[in-house]
N, C-alpha and C positions, 0 to 999 in steps of 0.2 A: 571626517569619515574618509578612510583610505579608499583607493580605487577598488581593491579587492573586496572590501566590505560593501561598497556601493554596488558592485557587480552581483554579489551574492544576494543582496537584499532587494534589488530592483530588476535585474536582468534574469537571474536564474529562475525565479518563480514564473516568469513569462515563458522562458524556454521550456521548462518542465510542463507547464500547462499545455503548450502547443504540442510537444513531443508525445505526451501521455494522452492526447486526444486523437492520435493517428487512427485511421479506420480499423486496422487489425486489432489494436488495443481496445477500441470501443466495443468491438464485437465480443471480446472476452469479458469485458466489464458487464455487458448485457446478459451474459450467461451466469455471472456470479452474484452481482449486487441484488437482483430481485429476489434472491433466496433469503435475504435478511428479514427477520421478523422479531416482534417483541421489543424489548429494550436493547437498542443497538448503539454500539460505539464504533466509530471509524477512526483508525489511526492513519495519519497522513491525509486528512480531509481537505487540506489547502487546495484551492482551485475550484472546489465544488463540482468536480467533473462527474462524480458518481451520483449526484443528487437526482438527476433525471431518471435514474434506473430504480430508485427505491419505490416500493409499493406502499403508498401512503395508507392503504387499508390494513397493512400488516405491521407497520412500524408504530409502536405505541409511545416510544420515547427515543430521542436521537441526541447523542453527544459525540464530540470529536475533538481531535487534537492535531496540531501541526506547529512546527517551529517557525514558520514564516508569517510575519504580520501581513504582508501583501497577499500571500496565499489565503489567509483567513478572511481577508476582505472579500476575495472572490467567493469563498465558501459561504460566508454569511449572506451575501447577495443571492446566491443560488438557493440557499435554504429558505430565505424570505420568499423567493419566487414560487417555491413549492408549498408555502404556508406552514413550514415546520417551525416550531418553537425550539430552536436548537441550542444546546449548551456547548459552544465551541471555544476551546482554550488553547493558548499558546504554550508549547512545551515539547518535551522529547519523550519518545517511547520507552526509554530506559527507566522512567519514573512516571507512570500514569497516575494522575491525581484522583483516583476513584477507589472506593473500598473493594475488598475481595468479594467475588461472587455478586457483582452488581449488574451484569448484563447477560442477556440471552444469546447475543450474537456480537461478534467482533468482525469488522470488515477491514481488510488490509490489502490494498491493491497498488502495486508498483511503488512500494515504500521501503521494504526491507533491504533493497539494494543500496540505500543511502543512509541508513542509520549507523551510528558508531559501533554498537554492540548488538548484533542481531540475536544472539542467544539470550541476552538479558531482555530484549524487547519481547521475544516470544514467551519468556517466563512471565513477564508483566501481563501480556494478553491472556495467557492461561490463568493467571491469578484473578483477573477481574471478571472472568466468565463464571457463570453459575455451573454447577455440576450438570453435565449433559448439554452444555452450551456449545456453540459452533463458531469456529474461526473460518471465515470465507476469505480465501486468499487467491491472488493472481499476481505473479511476479515474473520478471525477466532475470536471467542469470546464467549460471554455468551450463554450457552446452554439453550434449552427450558425445559429440564428435571430437576426437583428439586434435585434429588440425584446426578446428574452430576454437577450441580452448587455448591453443597456442597463441592465436591472434588476440584472443581476449586478454591474455596475460600481458602481451606486448602493448596493447592499446590502453589498458586500464589506467595506468598512472596519469596520462594526459587527459583521458576522458573524465576522471574524477574531478580534476580542476575545472573543467569546462561545464560539467553537468551537476554541480551541487553535491559532490561527494558520491555520486552514483558509481557502484561497483558492477563489473561485468562478470566476475568469476565466482560469485556466491552461489552455493547450492540452494535449491528451493524446497521441494517436497521433503527431502531428507532432513533439512533443517527444521521444518515444521514438525516432523515426527520426533526429532531430537528435543523439541520443546515440550514434549509430553502429550502430543495429540495423536489420535488414530486418524490417519490420512485416507480420505476417499478421493482419488483423483477424478477430475472431470475432463481435463484435456492437457495436451502438451504438444508444442510444435514450434517451428520457426515462423516468425511473422513474415508474410509475403511482402515483397517490395522493400525489404529491409536488409541491410548487411547482416550476414549470419552471426557475426561476432556480437551484434547488438540485439539479435532477434529471437533468441531462444526464450520461450515462455512456458510456464506451467501454472495450472489453476485447479482448485479443488476445495474440499472441505476438511477442516481439522476438527475432530470431535474430542471434547474434554470428557473424560469418564464421569458417569453419573453416580 
C-alpha cells in the first residue's frame, strides 16, 4: 500500500469525521436529519455522525452507503448503538445499488463536495426516491461573495488532496434543483469561527414530483 492510499484509507476518514462534527455543522444536521421518515437512505453515511439525530419512531427502514471501509465501521457501530438494523454498503453515489422508487427519504449531508460526478449522484438519488419523496440536504460549497469565491478557487487544488477530494467551489441548492428537485431552502450562512472560504453552507429539502 502506497503512502497516498494509506493516508486516504486511514487518516482521511478520521479527519472528515472530526471536521464534520464541528459545532456549527452539528447544529445544521440537527435541523435537517430529524425530518427523515419512512424508508430512509443516507448517502455518505460513513462516520455515523447523523445517527444521533434520526427519530427512531419515524424511521421504519434504514440503508446507507459510503466508499470508506473505515467510515462504515464507525457507521455500523453508531447504528448498533441506536438499535437500528441497518443495511450499510460500500460504494459510490454515482451507482446506488437499490431499485428505483425504493425510499421515502434520502439524506445527504456534507457529501456532494467530495463525489466525482455530483450531477450523476443527484440523478441517482432522484431515481431511488418514490414519487413525492424528499431529499434532505446540507452541504458546504460555493460562496455568494466574489472575494470569497476567488480564495476558494485558489485553495481548492491543495484542499482536495488533503481532505479526501473535498471541493470548495461547487454550487449547492442550484445543483439540487438541476437534479430535478423542487428546492425548499431551510437556511444558508457562513459557519461561525470558520474561514469563510471553507464555511459557506446551505441546507434544505428537495422534493421529487409526485
